[in-house]
PyMOL Python script that loads the backbone (N, CA, C, O; Angstrom):
from pymol import cmd

cmd.read_pdbstr("""\
ATOM      1  N   MET A   1       0.838  -1.171   0.000  1.00  0.00           N
ATOM      2  CA  MET A   1       0.000   0.000   0.000  1.00  0.00           C
ATOM      3  C   MET A   1       0.886   1.237   0.000  1.00  0.00           C
ATOM      4  O   MET A   1       1.815   1.338   0.801  1.00  0.00           O
ATOM      5  N   SER A   2       0.613   2.145  -0.862  1.00  0.00           N
ATOM      6  CA  SER A   2       1.382   3.373  -0.995  1.00  0.00           C
ATOM      7  C   SER A   2       0.804   4.451  -0.080  1.00  0.00           C
ATOM      8  O   SER A   2      -0.413   4.598   0.034  1.00  0.00           O
ATOM      9  N   VAL A   3       1.686   5.192   0.563  1.00  0.00           N
ATOM     10  CA  VAL A   3       1.269   6.280   1.433  1.00  0.00           C
ATOM     11  C   VAL A   3       1.289   7.572   0.623  1.00  0.00           C
ATOM     12  O   VAL A   3       2.261   7.865  -0.074  1.00  0.00           O
ATOM     13  N   ALA A   4       0.218   8.333   0.721  1.00  0.00           N
ATOM     14  CA  ALA A   4       0.161   9.609   0.013  1.00  0.00           C
ATOM     15  C   ALA A   4       1.213  10.551   0.573  1.00  0.00           C
ATOM     16  O   ALA A   4       1.526  10.508   1.763  1.00  0.00           O
ATOM     17  N   SER A   5       1.752  11.392  -0.279  1.00  0.00           N
ATOM     18  CA  SER A   5       2.753  12.353   0.173  1.00  0.00           C
ATOM     19  C   SER A   5       2.481  13.704  -0.477  1.00  0.00           C
ATOM     20  O   SER A   5       1.673  13.825  -1.397  1.00  0.00           O
ATOM     21  N   THR A   6       3.173  14.701   0.024  1.00  0.00           N
ATOM     22  CA  THR A   6       3.036  16.052  -0.500  1.00  0.00           C
ATOM     23  C   THR A   6       4.369  16.768  -0.353  1.00  0.00           C
ATOM     24  O   THR A   6       5.308  16.235   0.239  1.00  0.00           O
ATOM     25  N   THR A   7       4.445  17.940  -0.879  1.00  0.00           N
ATOM     26  CA  THR A   7       5.654  18.754  -0.782  1.00  0.00           C
ATOM     27  C   THR A   7       5.332  19.999   0.033  1.00  0.00           C
ATOM     28  O   THR A   7       4.278  20.611  -0.138  1.00  0.00           O
ATOM     29  N   ILE A   8       6.254  20.368   0.924  1.00  0.00           N
ATOM     30  CA  ILE A   8       6.083  21.606   1.684  1.00  0.00           C
ATOM     31  C   ILE A   8       7.335  22.457   1.510  1.00  0.00           C
ATOM     32  O   ILE A   8       8.425  21.935   1.278  1.00  0.00           O
ATOM     33  N   ARG A   9       7.168  23.755   1.621  1.00  0.00           N
ATOM     34  CA  ARG A   9       8.314  24.661   1.533  1.00  0.00           C
ATOM     35  C   ARG A   9       8.868  24.881   2.939  1.00  0.00           C
ATOM     36  O   ARG A   9       8.139  25.231   3.866  1.00  0.00           O
ATOM     37  N   ILE A  10      10.165  24.668   3.069  1.00  0.00           N
ATOM     38  CA  ILE A  10      10.860  24.955   4.321  1.00  0.00           C
ATOM     39  C   ILE A  10      12.165  25.656   3.972  1.00  0.00           C
ATOM     40  O   ILE A  10      12.619  25.613   2.828  1.00  0.00           O
ATOM     41  N   SER A  11      12.747  26.286   4.944  1.00  0.00           N
ATOM     42  CA  SER A  11      14.017  26.970   4.706  1.00  0.00           C
ATOM     43  C   SER A  11      15.119  25.939   4.454  1.00  0.00           C
ATOM     44  O   SER A  11      14.985  24.769   4.811  1.00  0.00           O
ATOM     45  N   GLN A  12      16.194  26.388   3.841  1.00  0.00           N
ATOM     46  CA  GLN A  12      17.329  25.490   3.621  1.00  0.00           C
ATOM     47  C   GLN A  12      17.903  25.023   4.954  1.00  0.00           C
ATOM     48  O   GLN A  12      18.353  23.884   5.080  1.00  0.00           O
ATOM     49  N   LYS A  13      17.885  25.907   5.942  1.00  0.00           N
ATOM     50  CA  LYS A  13      18.387  25.539   7.274  1.00  0.00           C
ATOM     51  C   LYS A  13      17.554  24.400   7.855  1.00  0.00           C
ATOM     52  O   LYS A  13      18.105  23.441   8.396  1.00  0.00           O
ATOM     53  N   ALA A  14      16.226  24.500   7.745  1.00  0.00           N
ATOM     54  CA  ALA A  14      15.353  23.434   8.255  1.00  0.00           C
ATOM     55  C   ALA A  14      15.589  22.139   7.489  1.00  0.00           C
ATOM     56  O   ALA A  14      15.606  21.058   8.079  1.00  0.00           O
ATOM     57  N   ARG A  15      15.771  22.249   6.174  1.00  0.00           N
ATOM     58  CA  ARG A  15      16.047  21.056   5.371  1.00  0.00           C
ATOM     59  C   ARG A  15      17.352  20.412   5.820  1.00  0.00           C
ATOM     60  O   ARG A  15      17.428  19.190   5.956  1.00  0.00           O
ATOM     61  N   ASP A  16      18.378  21.225   6.050  1.00  0.00           N
ATOM     62  CA  ASP A  16      19.667  20.697   6.489  1.00  0.00           C
ATOM     63  C   ASP A  16      19.549  20.039   7.858  1.00  0.00           C
ATOM     64  O   ASP A  16      20.143  18.989   8.104  1.00  0.00           O
ATOM     65  N   GLU A  17      18.777  20.664   8.751  1.00  0.00           N
ATOM     66  CA  GLU A  17      18.573  20.081  10.080  1.00  0.00           C
ATOM     67  C   GLU A  17      17.803  18.769   9.986  1.00  0.00           C
ATOM     68  O   GLU A  17      18.108  17.816  10.703  1.00  0.00           O
ATOM     69  N   ALA A  18      16.812  18.717   9.111  1.00  0.00           N
ATOM     70  CA  ALA A  18      16.051  17.480   8.911  1.00  0.00           C
ATOM     71  C   ALA A  18      16.957  16.392   8.346  1.00  0.00           C
ATOM     72  O   ALA A  18      16.874  15.232   8.750  1.00  0.00           O
ATOM     73  N   ARG A  19      17.809  16.767   7.426  1.00  0.00           N
ATOM     74  CA  ARG A  19      18.748  15.801   6.838  1.00  0.00           C
ATOM     75  C   ARG A  19      19.695  15.274   7.911  1.00  0.00           C
ATOM     76  O   ARG A  19      19.972  14.076   7.958  1.00  0.00           O
ATOM     77  N   GLU A  20      20.192  16.159   8.774  1.00  0.00           N
ATOM     78  CA  GLU A  20      21.087  15.737   9.852  1.00  0.00           C
ATOM     79  C   GLU A  20      20.360  14.833  10.845  1.00  0.00           C
ATOM     80  O   GLU A  20      20.918  13.842  11.317  1.00  0.00           O
ATOM     81  N   LEU A  21      19.118  15.178  11.157  1.00  0.00           N
ATOM     82  CA  LEU A  21      18.317  14.333  12.046  1.00  0.00           C
ATOM     83  C   LEU A  21      18.128  12.946  11.435  1.00  0.00           C
ATOM     84  O   LEU A  21      18.228  11.935  12.131  1.00  0.00           O
ATOM     85  N   ALA A  22      17.859  12.905  10.150  1.00  0.00           N
ATOM     86  CA  ALA A  22      17.698  11.622   9.460  1.00  0.00           C
ATOM     87  C   ALA A  22      18.997  10.827   9.519  1.00  0.00           C
ATOM     88  O   ALA A  22      18.985   9.623   9.778  1.00  0.00           O
ATOM     89  N   ARG A  23      20.096  11.493   9.280  1.00  0.00           N
ATOM     90  CA  ARG A  23      21.399  10.829   9.314  1.00  0.00           C
ATOM     91  C   ARG A  23      21.670  10.284  10.718  1.00  0.00           C
ATOM     92  O   ARG A  23      22.135   9.155  10.869  1.00  0.00           O
ATOM     93  N   ALA A  24      21.379  11.082  11.735  1.00  0.00           N
ATOM     94  CA  ALA A  24      21.645  10.678  13.122  1.00  0.00           C
ATOM     95  C   ALA A  24      20.779   9.505  13.566  1.00  0.00           C
ATOM     96  O   ALA A  24      21.211   8.676  14.367  1.00  0.00           O
ATOM     97  N   THR A  25      19.554   9.436  13.045  1.00  0.00           N
ATOM     98  CA  THR A  25      18.641   8.361  13.450  1.00  0.00           C
ATOM     99  C   THR A  25      18.699   7.158  12.523  1.00  0.00           C
ATOM    100  O   THR A  25      18.180   6.090  12.847  1.00  0.00           O
ATOM    101  N   GLY A  26      19.331   7.334  11.369  1.00  0.00           N
ATOM    102  CA  GLY A  26      19.397   6.234  10.414  1.00  0.00           C
ATOM    103  C   GLY A  26      18.082   5.989   9.696  1.00  0.00           C
ATOM    104  O   GLY A  26      17.862   4.913   9.140  1.00  0.00           O
ATOM    105  N   LYS A  27      17.213   6.982   9.708  1.00  0.00           N
ATOM    106  CA  LYS A  27      15.902   6.857   9.070  1.00  0.00           C
ATOM    107  C   LYS A  27      15.864   7.725   7.823  1.00  0.00           C
ATOM    108  O   LYS A  27      16.647   8.666   7.693  1.00  0.00           O
ATOM    109  N   PRO A  28      14.955   7.412   6.906  1.00  0.00           N
ATOM    110  CA  PRO A  28      14.746   8.325   5.781  1.00  0.00           C
ATOM    111  C   PRO A  28      14.289   9.685   6.313  1.00  0.00           C
ATOM    112  O   PRO A  28      13.679   9.769   7.379  1.00  0.00           O
ATOM    113  N   ILE A  29      14.582  10.730   5.575  1.00  0.00           N
ATOM    114  CA  ILE A  29      14.265  12.086   6.027  1.00  0.00           C
ATOM    115  C   ILE A  29      12.779  12.241   6.329  1.00  0.00           C
ATOM    116  O   ILE A  29      12.418  12.920   7.291  1.00  0.00           O
ATOM    117  N   SER A  30      11.908  11.625   5.527  1.00  0.00           N
ATOM    118  CA  SER A  30      10.465  11.757   5.771  1.00  0.00           C
ATOM    119  C   SER A  30      10.078  11.156   7.120  1.00  0.00           C
ATOM    120  O   SER A  30       9.262  11.728   7.842  1.00  0.00           O
ATOM    121  N   GLN A  31      10.657  10.010   7.462  1.00  0.00           N
ATOM    122  CA  GLN A  31      10.348   9.386   8.752  1.00  0.00           C
ATOM    123  C   GLN A  31      10.918  10.196   9.907  1.00  0.00           C
ATOM    124  O   GLN A  31      10.288  10.305  10.959  1.00  0.00           O
ATOM    125  N   ALA A  32      12.097  10.762   9.721  1.00  0.00           N
ATOM    126  CA  ALA A  32      12.700  11.584  10.774  1.00  0.00           C
ATOM    127  C   ALA A  32      11.856  12.828  11.034  1.00  0.00           C
ATOM    128  O   ALA A  32      11.655  13.213  12.186  1.00  0.00           O
ATOM    129  N   VAL A  33      11.364  13.454   9.971  1.00  0.00           N
ATOM    130  CA  VAL A  33      10.515  14.640  10.127  1.00  0.00           C
ATOM    131  C   VAL A  33       9.199  14.261  10.798  1.00  0.00           C
ATOM    132  O   VAL A  33       8.736  14.967  11.693  1.00  0.00           O
ATOM    133  N   GLU A  34       8.592  13.151  10.371  1.00  0.00           N
ATOM    134  CA  GLU A  34       7.333  12.712  10.985  1.00  0.00           C
ATOM    135  C   GLU A  34       7.526  12.427  12.470  1.00  0.00           C
ATOM    136  O   GLU A  34       6.676  12.790  13.284  1.00  0.00           O
ATOM    137  N   ALA A  35       8.635  11.779  12.833  1.00  0.00           N
ATOM    138  CA  ALA A  35       8.911  11.486  14.243  1.00  0.00           C
ATOM    139  C   ALA A  35       9.114  12.778  15.034  1.00  0.00           C
ATOM    140  O   ALA A  35       8.668  12.883  16.177  1.00  0.00           O
ATOM    141  N   ALA A  36       9.780  13.752  14.433  1.00  0.00           N
ATOM    142  CA  ALA A  36       9.995  15.038  15.110  1.00  0.00           C
ATOM    143  C   ALA A  36       8.673  15.760  15.336  1.00  0.00           C
ATOM    144  O   ALA A  36       8.477  16.383  16.379  1.00  0.00           O
ATOM    145  N   ILE A  37       7.775  15.682  14.377  1.00  0.00           N
ATOM    146  CA  ILE A  37       6.457  16.310  14.531  1.00  0.00           C
ATOM    147  C   ILE A  37       5.679  15.631  15.652  1.00  0.00           C
ATOM    148  O   ILE A  37       5.070  16.305  16.483  1.00  0.00           O
ATOM    149  N   ARG A  38       5.698  14.292  15.678  1.00  0.00           N
ATOM    150  CA  ARG A  38       5.004  13.569  16.757  1.00  0.00           C
ATOM    151  C   ARG A  38       5.598  13.929  18.116  1.00  0.00           C
ATOM    152  O   ARG A  38       4.865  14.121  19.086  1.00  0.00           O
ATOM    153  N   ALA A  39       6.922  14.021  18.186  1.00  0.00           N
ATOM    154  CA  ALA A  39       7.584  14.375  19.452  1.00  0.00           C
ATOM    155  C   ALA A  39       7.177  15.771  19.907  1.00  0.00           C
ATOM    156  O   ALA A  39       6.971  15.997  21.099  1.00  0.00           O
ATOM    157  N   GLU A  40       7.060  16.702  18.976  1.00  0.00           N
ATOM    158  CA  GLU A  40       6.645  18.066  19.330  1.00  0.00           C
ATOM    159  C   GLU A  40       5.202  18.081  19.818  1.00  0.00           C
ATOM    160  O   GLU A  40       4.870  18.802  20.759  1.00  0.00           O
ATOM    161  N   HIS A  41       4.345  17.290  19.184  1.00  0.00           N
ATOM    162  CA  HIS A  41       2.953  17.194  19.654  1.00  0.00           C
ATOM    163  C   HIS A  41       2.909  16.652  21.085  1.00  0.00           C
ATOM    164  O   HIS A  41       2.171  17.168  21.925  1.00  0.00           O
ATOM    165  N   ARG A  42       3.703  15.606  21.361  1.00  0.00           N
ATOM    166  CA  ARG A  42       3.755  15.048  22.721  1.00  0.00           C
ATOM    167  C   ARG A  42       4.267  16.090  23.707  1.00  0.00           C
ATOM    168  O   ARG A  42       3.719  16.239  24.800  1.00  0.00           O
ATOM    169  N   ARG A  43       5.321  16.813  23.321  1.00  0.00           N
ATOM    170  CA  ARG A  43       5.885  17.833  24.211  1.00  0.00           C
ATOM    171  C   ARG A  43       4.847  18.898  24.539  1.00  0.00           C
ATOM    172  O   ARG A  43       4.713  19.300  25.695  1.00  0.00           O
ATOM    173  N   LEU A  44       4.116  19.354  23.532  1.00  0.00           N
ATOM    174  CA  LEU A  44       3.081  20.368  23.754  1.00  0.00           C
ATOM    175  C   LEU A  44       1.954  19.832  24.631  1.00  0.00           C
ATOM    176  O   LEU A  44       1.453  20.544  25.502  1.00  0.00           O
ATOM    177  N   PHE A  45       1.552  18.577  24.406  1.00  0.00           N
ATOM    178  CA  PHE A  45       0.500  17.973  25.222  1.00  0.00           C
ATOM    179  C   PHE A  45       0.911  17.960  26.688  1.00  0.00           C
ATOM    180  O   PHE A  45       0.152  18.392  27.555  1.00  0.00           O
ATOM    181  N   TRP A  46       2.130  17.457  26.967  1.00  0.00           N
ATOM    182  CA  TRP A  46       2.557  17.343  28.357  1.00  0.00           C
ATOM    183  C   TRP A  46       2.823  18.706  28.987  1.00  0.00           C
ATOM    184  O   TRP A  46       2.626  18.866  30.191  1.00  0.00           O
ATOM    185  N   ALA A  47       3.259  19.680  28.216  1.00  0.00           N
ATOM    186  CA  ALA A  47       3.420  21.043  28.752  1.00  0.00           C
ATOM    187  C   ALA A  47       2.064  21.599  29.159  1.00  0.00           C
ATOM    188  O   ALA A  47       1.934  22.223  30.212  1.00  0.00           O
ATOM    189  N   SER A  48       1.059  21.372  28.327  1.00  0.00           N
ATOM    190  CA  SER A  48      -0.299  21.814  28.640  1.00  0.00           C
ATOM    191  C   SER A  48      -0.828  21.081  29.873  1.00  0.00           C
ATOM    192  O   SER A  48      -1.479  21.680  30.729  1.00  0.00           O
ATOM    193  N   PHE A  49      -0.543  19.788  29.955  1.00  0.00           N
ATOM    194  CA  PHE A  49      -0.968  18.986  31.104  1.00  0.00           C
ATOM    195  C   PHE A  49      -0.350  19.533  32.390  1.00  0.00           C
ATOM    196  O   PHE A  49      -1.044  19.719  33.390  1.00  0.00           O
ATOM    197  N   ARG A  50       0.954  19.787  32.356  1.00  0.00           N
ATOM    198  CA  ARG A  50       1.636  20.306  33.548  1.00  0.00           C
ATOM    199  C   ARG A  50       1.090  21.668  33.961  1.00  0.00           C
ATOM    200  O   ARG A  50       0.941  21.948  35.151  1.00  0.00           O
ATOM    201  N   GLN A  51       0.792  22.511  32.979  1.00  0.00           N
ATOM    202  CA  GLN A  51       0.231  23.833  33.271  1.00  0.00           C
ATOM    203  C   GLN A  51      -1.138  23.688  33.934  1.00  0.00           C
ATOM    204  O   GLN A  51      -1.429  24.373  34.914  1.00  0.00           O
ATOM    205  N   ALA A  52      -1.976  22.800  33.404  1.00  0.00           N
ATOM    206  CA  ALA A  52      -3.301  22.581  33.987  1.00  0.00           C
ATOM    207  C   ALA A  52      -3.181  21.993  35.391  1.00  0.00           C
ATOM    208  O   ALA A  52      -3.923  22.383  36.292  1.00  0.00           O
ATOM    209  N   ALA A  53      -2.249  21.055  35.581  1.00  0.00           N
ATOM    210  CA  ALA A  53      -2.055  20.451  36.901  1.00  0.00           C
ATOM    211  C   ALA A  53      -1.605  21.500  37.915  1.00  0.00           C
ATOM    212  O   ALA A  53      -2.023  21.466  39.072  1.00  0.00           O
ATOM    213  N   ALA A  54      -0.763  22.420  37.488  1.00  0.00           N
ATOM    214  CA  ALA A  54      -0.309  23.485  38.390  1.00  0.00           C
ATOM    215  C   ALA A  54      -1.470  24.383  38.790  1.00  0.00           C
ATOM    216  O   ALA A  54      -1.560  24.807  39.943  1.00  0.00           O
ATOM    217  N   ILE A  55      -2.353  24.673  37.855  1.00  0.00           N
ATOM    218  CA  ILE A  55      -3.529  25.503  38.155  1.00  0.00           C
ATOM    219  C   ILE A  55      -4.437  24.782  39.143  1.00  0.00           C
ATOM    220  O   ILE A  55      -4.913  25.380  40.108  1.00  0.00           O
ATOM    221  N   VAL A  56      -4.678  23.490  38.899  1.00  0.00           N
ATOM    222  CA  VAL A  56      -5.539  22.702  39.792  1.00  0.00           C
ATOM    223  C   VAL A  56      -4.935  22.648  41.191  1.00  0.00           C
ATOM    224  O   VAL A  56      -5.652  22.779  42.184  1.00  0.00           O
ATOM    225  N   SER A  57      -3.618  22.456  41.273  1.00  0.00           N
ATOM    226  CA  SER A  57      -2.985  22.320  42.589  1.00  0.00           C
ATOM    227  C   SER A  57      -3.087  23.594  43.422  1.00  0.00           C
ATOM    228  O   SER A  57      -2.975  23.537  44.646  1.00  0.00           O
ATOM    229  N   LYS A  58      -3.296  24.741  42.779  1.00  0.00           N
ATOM    230  CA  LYS A  58      -3.417  26.012  43.501  1.00  0.00           C
ATOM    231  C   LYS A  58      -4.845  26.295  43.953  1.00  0.00           C
ATOM    232  O   LYS A  58      -5.088  27.260  44.677  1.00  0.00           O
ATOM    233  N   ASN A  59      -5.788  25.460  43.530  1.00  0.00           N
ATOM    234  CA  ASN A  59      -7.199  25.636  43.880  1.00  0.00           C
ATOM    235  C   ASN A  59      -7.597  24.481  44.796  1.00  0.00           C
ATOM    236  O   ASN A  59      -7.707  23.348  44.328  1.00  0.00           O
ATOM    237  N   PRO A  60      -7.817  24.737  46.098  1.00  0.00           N
ATOM    238  CA  PRO A  60      -8.103  23.657  47.041  1.00  0.00           C
ATOM    239  C   PRO A  60      -9.309  22.799  46.656  1.00  0.00           C
ATOM    240  O   PRO A  60      -9.264  21.578  46.812  1.00  0.00           O
ATOM    241  N   VAL A  61     -10.366  23.401  46.164  1.00  0.00           N
ATOM    242  CA  VAL A  61     -11.559  22.631  45.787  1.00  0.00           C
ATOM    243  C   VAL A  61     -11.236  21.725  44.606  1.00  0.00           C
ATOM    244  O   VAL A  61     -11.585  20.544  44.612  1.00  0.00           O
ATOM    245  N   ALA A  62     -10.577  22.270  43.605  1.00  0.00           N
ATOM    246  CA  ALA A  62     -10.215  21.477  42.430  1.00  0.00           C
ATOM    247  C   ALA A  62      -9.217  20.387  42.799  1.00  0.00           C
ATOM    248  O   ALA A  62      -9.308  19.269  42.291  1.00  0.00           O
ATOM    249  N   ALA A  63      -8.268  20.697  43.672  1.00  0.00           N
ATOM    250  CA  ALA A  63      -7.270  19.712  44.080  1.00  0.00           C
ATOM    251  C   ALA A  63      -7.922  18.557  44.824  1.00  0.00           C
ATOM    252  O   ALA A  63      -7.537  17.403  44.633  1.00  0.00           O
ATOM    253  N   THR A  64      -8.902  18.851  45.669  1.00  0.00           N
ATOM    254  CA  THR A  64      -9.619  17.794  46.388  1.00  0.00           C
ATOM    255  C   THR A  64     -10.393  16.923  45.407  1.00  0.00           C
ATOM    256  O   THR A  64     -10.384  15.697  45.523  1.00  0.00           O
ATOM    257  N   GLY A  65     -11.053  17.538  44.456  1.00  0.00           N
ATOM    258  CA  GLY A  65     -11.789  16.780  43.442  1.00  0.00           C
ATOM    259  C   GLY A  65     -10.872  15.909  42.612  1.00  0.00           C
ATOM    260  O   GLY A  65     -11.213  14.768  42.299  1.00  0.00           O
ATOM    261  N   GLU A  66      -9.716  16.430  42.253  1.00  0.00           N
ATOM    262  CA  GLU A  66      -8.752  15.665  41.463  1.00  0.00           C
ATOM    263  C   GLU A  66      -8.236  14.485  42.265  1.00  0.00           C
ATOM    264  O   GLU A  66      -8.084  13.391  41.722  1.00  0.00           O
ATOM    265  N   ALA A  67      -7.962  14.686  43.553  1.00  0.00           N
ATOM    266  CA  ALA A  67      -7.484  13.597  44.410  1.00  0.00           C
ATOM    267  C   ALA A  67      -8.548  12.514  44.541  1.00  0.00           C
ATOM    268  O   ALA A  67      -8.229  11.325  44.532  1.00  0.00           O
ATOM    269  N   THR A  68      -9.802  12.917  44.660  1.00  0.00           N
ATOM    270  CA  THR A  68     -10.908  11.954  44.733  1.00  0.00           C
ATOM    271  C   THR A  68     -10.985  11.146  43.445  1.00  0.00           C
ATOM    272  O   THR A  68     -11.141   9.926  43.487  1.00  0.00           O
ATOM    273  N   ASP A  69     -10.879  11.806  42.319  1.00  0.00           N
ATOM    274  CA  ASP A  69     -10.897  11.110  41.026  1.00  0.00           C
ATOM    275  C   ASP A  69      -9.738  10.133  40.912  1.00  0.00           C
ATOM    276  O   ASP A  69      -9.910   9.009  40.441  1.00  0.00           O
ATOM    277  N   ARG A  70      -8.559  10.561  41.344  1.00  0.00           N
ATOM    278  CA  ARG A  70      -7.377   9.701  41.270  1.00  0.00           C
ATOM    279  C   ARG A  70      -7.578   8.439  42.101  1.00  0.00           C
ATOM    280  O   ARG A  70      -7.237   7.344  41.654  1.00  0.00           O
ATOM    281  N   GLU A  71      -8.130   8.581  43.306  1.00  0.00           N
ATOM    282  CA  GLU A  71      -8.401   7.422  44.158  1.00  0.00           C
ATOM    283  C   GLU A  71      -9.397   6.481  43.492  1.00  0.00           C
ATOM    284  O   GLU A  71      -9.239   5.262  43.548  1.00  0.00           O
ATOM    285  N   LEU A  72     -10.420   7.049  42.864  1.00  0.00           N
ATOM    286  CA  LEU A  72     -11.437   6.253  42.182  1.00  0.00           C
ATOM    287  C   LEU A  72     -10.827   5.397  41.079  1.00  0.00           C
ATOM    288  O   LEU A  72     -11.214   4.243  40.900  1.00  0.00           O
ATOM    289  N   PHE A  73      -9.886   5.954  40.349  1.00  0.00           N
ATOM    290  CA  PHE A  73      -9.320   5.252  39.201  1.00  0.00           C
ATOM    291  C   PHE A  73      -8.040   4.484  39.510  1.00  0.00           C
ATOM    292  O   PHE A  73      -7.442   3.907  38.602  1.00  0.00           O
ATOM    293  N   GLU A  74      -7.604   4.462  40.774  1.00  0.00           N
ATOM    294  CA  GLU A  74      -6.393   3.722  41.118  1.00  0.00           C
ATOM    295  C   GLU A  74      -6.512   2.245  40.793  1.00  0.00           C
ATOM    296  O   GLU A  74      -5.505   1.594  40.512  1.00  0.00           O
ATOM    297  N   GLY A  75      -7.722   1.703  40.826  1.00  0.00           N
ATOM    298  CA  GLY A  75      -7.927   0.295  40.501  1.00  0.00           C
ATOM    299  C   GLY A  75      -7.527  -0.049  39.081  1.00  0.00           C
ATOM    300  O   GLY A  75      -7.219  -1.204  38.786  1.00  0.00           O
ATOM    301  N   THR A  76      -7.525   0.925  38.208  1.00  0.00           N
ATOM    302  CA  THR A  76      -7.145   0.646  36.824  1.00  0.00           C
ATOM    303  C   THR A  76      -5.648   0.435  36.682  1.00  0.00           C
ATOM    304  O   THR A  76      -5.181  -0.008  35.633  1.00  0.00           O
ATOM    305  N   LEU A  77      -4.888   0.749  37.730  1.00  0.00           N
ATOM    306  CA  LEU A  77      -3.451   0.530  37.661  1.00  0.00           C
ATOM    307  C   LEU A  77      -3.119  -0.952  37.629  1.00  0.00           C
ATOM    308  O   LEU A  77      -2.019  -1.330  37.224  1.00  0.00           O
ATOM    309  N   ALA A  78      -4.047  -1.789  38.047  1.00  0.00           N
ATOM    310  CA  ALA A  78      -3.840  -3.236  38.032  1.00  0.00           C
ATOM    311  C   ALA A  78      -4.462  -3.856  36.788  1.00  0.00           C
ATOM    312  O   ALA A  78      -4.889  -5.010  36.821  1.00  0.00           O
ATOM    313  N   ASP A  79      -4.517  -3.108  35.697  1.00  0.00           N
ATOM    314  CA  ASP A  79      -5.158  -3.605  34.480  1.00  0.00           C
ATOM    315  C   ASP A  79      -4.232  -4.463  33.633  1.00  0.00           C
ATOM    316  O   ASP A  79      -4.636  -4.953  32.579  1.00  0.00           O
ATOM    317  N   GLY A  80      -2.983  -4.653  34.085  1.00  0.00           N
ATOM    318  CA  GLY A  80      -2.051  -5.491  33.353  1.00  0.00           C
ATOM    319  C   GLY A  80      -1.287  -4.760  32.263  1.00  0.00           C
ATOM    320  O   GLY A  80      -0.421  -5.347  31.614  1.00  0.00           O
ATOM    321  N   LEU A  81      -1.591  -3.501  32.055  1.00  0.00           N
ATOM    322  CA  LEU A  81      -0.884  -2.729  31.041  1.00  0.00           C
ATOM    323  C   LEU A  81       0.342  -2.070  31.659  1.00  0.00           C
ATOM    324  O   LEU A  81       0.314  -1.642  32.813  1.00  0.00           O
ATOM    325  N   ASP A  82       1.401  -1.994  30.892  1.00  0.00           N
ATOM    326  CA  ASP A  82       2.610  -1.327  31.370  1.00  0.00           C
ATOM    327  C   ASP A  82       2.374   0.174  31.441  1.00  0.00           C
ATOM    328  O   ASP A  82       1.714   0.752  30.578  1.00  0.00           O
ATOM    329  N   ALA A  83       2.912   0.785  32.461  1.00  0.00           N
ATOM    330  CA  ALA A  83       2.789   2.236  32.608  1.00  0.00           C
ATOM    331  C   ALA A  83       3.643   2.930  31.560  1.00  0.00           C
ATOM    332  O   ALA A  83       4.737   2.472  31.229  1.00  0.00           O
ATOM    333  N   GLU A  84       3.136   4.033  31.045  1.00  0.00           N
ATOM    334  CA  GLU A  84       3.903   4.841  30.104  1.00  0.00           C
ATOM    335  C   GLU A  84       4.453   6.035  30.869  1.00  0.00           C
ATOM    336  O   GLU A  84       3.694   6.760  31.513  1.00  0.00           O
ATOM    337  N   PRO A  85       5.760   6.248  30.807  1.00  0.00           N
ATOM    338  CA  PRO A  85       6.336   7.369  31.553  1.00  0.00           C
ATOM    339  C   PRO A  85       5.892   8.709  30.980  1.00  0.00           C
ATOM    340  O   PRO A  85       5.681   8.848  29.775  1.00  0.00           O
ATOM    341  N   ILE A  86       5.755   9.678  31.857  1.00  0.00           N
ATOM    342  CA  ILE A  86       5.457  11.043  31.427  1.00  0.00           C
ATOM    343  C   ILE A  86       6.789  11.686  31.077  1.00  0.00           C
ATOM    344  O   ILE A  86       7.660  11.815  31.937  1.00  0.00           O
ATOM    345  N   PRO A  87       6.957  12.090  29.825  1.00  0.00           N
ATOM    346  CA  PRO A  87       8.249  12.663  29.430  1.00  0.00           C
ATOM    347  C   PRO A  87       8.494  14.024  30.076  1.00  0.00           C
ATOM    348  O   PRO A  87       7.559  14.710  30.487  1.00  0.00           O
ATOM    349  N   ASP A  88       9.754  14.394  30.155  1.00  0.00           N
ATOM    350  CA  ASP A  88      10.127  15.698  30.728  1.00  0.00           C
ATOM    351  C   ASP A  88       9.713  16.824  29.845  1.00  0.00           C
ATOM    352  O   ASP A  88       9.949  17.987  30.175  1.00  0.00           O
TER     353      ASP A  88
END
""", "prot")
cmd.dss("prot")
cmd.show_as("cartoon", "prot")
cmd.util.cbc("prot")
cmd.orient("prot")
């Protein structure tokens, strides 16, 4: 099965950085760029999560509600699935 592709305009510097990333990872440039995009999405998600958690922790009512929810769902920790670490 063929994957659809497209062309995007980027600076020569970005192209060179993408090429270096591909070389460093041993992947084709398209896969290296796709992995970098996914990594940036994850980074943004967790940054947003940390910001929201900080806001909740400063609000006693919200913090109590969050703690109650966490206790409720602690049973799911024994679901047999491996934990996924929260990246820095």
